[in-house]
C-alpha positions as CSV (number, residue, x, y, z in Angstrom):
1,M,-78.2,-99.7,116.1
2,K,-75.0,-100.8,114.4
3,K,-74.4,-104.5,114.1
4,A,-71.2,-106.5,113.4
5,A,-70.9,-110.1,112.5
6,M,-68.1,-112.6,112.3
7,G,-67.9,-116.3,111.6
8,D,-65.4,-119.0,110.9
9,I,-62.9,-117.5,113.4
10,H,-61.3,-120.9,114.2
11,I,-59.5,-119.8,117.4
12,G,-56.7,-122.2,118.3
13,P,-54.2,-122.1,121.1
14,K,-52.8,-118.9,119.7
15,V,-55.0,-116.1,118.4
16,P,-53.7,-114.4,115.2
17,E,-53.2,-110.6,115.5
18,T,-55.9,-110.0,112.8
19,V,-58.5,-111.8,114.9
20,K,-57.4,-109.8,118.0
21,T,-57.6,-106.6,116.1
22,A,-61.1,-107.4,114.7
23,F,-62.4,-108.2,118.2
24,E,-60.8,-105.2,119.8
25,S,-62.2,-102.8,117.1
26,A,-65.8,-104.2,117.3
27,P,-66.9,-101.9,120.1
28,G,-65.9,-98.8,118.2
29,Q,-67.7,-100.0,115.1
30,A,-70.9,-101.6,116.4
31,D,-73.4,-101.8,119.2
32,V,-73.7,-105.6,119.2
33,L,-71.5,-108.4,117.8
34,F,-73.0,-111.6,116.3
35,L,-70.7,-114.6,116.0
36,A,-71.9,-117.2,113.4
37,G,-70.1,-120.4,114.5
38,D,-66.8,-122.1,114.2
39,L,-65.4,-120.0,117.0
40,T,-62.7,-122.7,117.6
41,N,-60.8,-125.2,115.5
42,H,-62.0,-128.3,117.3
43,G,-63.8,-127.2,120.5
44,T,-61.1,-128.4,122.8
45,P,-60.9,-127.1,126.4
46,Q,-57.8,-125.0,125.6
47,E,-59.4,-123.5,122.5
48,I,-62.6,-122.7,124.5
49,S,-60.6,-121.0,127.2
50,V,-58.7,-118.9,124.7
51,C,-61.9,-118.0,122.9
52,L,-63.7,-117.0,126.1
53,E,-60.7,-114.9,127.3
54,L,-60.9,-113.0,124.0
55,L,-64.7,-112.6,124.1
56,Q,-64.8,-111.4,127.6
57,R,-62.8,-108.3,126.7
58,I,-65.4,-107.1,124.3
59,Q,-67.4,-104.3,125.8
60,I,-70.6,-104.6,123.7
61,P,-73.2,-107.4,123.8
62,V,-72.2,-110.5,122.0
63,V,-74.6,-113.1,120.5
64,A,-73.0,-116.4,119.5
65,V,-73.9,-119.8,118.0
66,L,-71.6,-122.7,117.7
67,G,-70.6,-124.3,114.4
68,N,-69.6,-127.8,113.5
69,H,-65.9,-127.3,114.5
70,D,-67.0,-126.2,118.0
71,H,-68.8,-129.6,118.3
72,E,-65.8,-131.8,117.3
73,S,-64.6,-132.5,120.8
74,G,-68.1,-133.2,122.2
75,L,-67.9,-130.4,124.7
76,E,-70.6,-128.1,123.0
77,E,-72.8,-128.1,126.1
78,E,-69.9,-127.1,128.3
79,F,-68.9,-124.5,125.8
80,G,-72.4,-123.1,125.6
81,K,-72.7,-122.8,129.4
82,K,-69.3,-121.1,129.6
83,L,-70.5,-118.6,127.0
84,L,-73.5,-117.8,129.1
85,D,-71.4,-117.6,132.3
86,A,-69.2,-115.1,130.5
87,G,-72.2,-112.9,129.6
88,I,-72.4,-114.0,126.0
89,T,-75.9,-114.7,124.7
90,H,-76.2,-118.1,123.2
91,P,-79.8,-118.8,122.2
92,R,-79.6,-122.6,122.4
93,W,-78.3,-122.7,126.0
94,E,-80.2,-119.8,127.5
95,H,-82.6,-122.2,129.2
96,L,-79.9,-124.1,131.0
């Protein structure tokens, strides 16, 4: 099994082309993608939506944990639930 990992992505209202390319190429390079936190700049609703939209396009299993930046807005539980609803494994919120 091939694994890919990314962290400190810091997705904001606009996603840089380099980030889009990295996410789009992941399925051709790996069987699973691990995301190691700081998926957003501040964990705002807009950043969460942009992040989820990007992650939902990936056609391989994704496992994610949130980082300190994802907690800044106080919406980490909502973010975690949305990740699960989008089919992204998030160990901390799997029991919810």
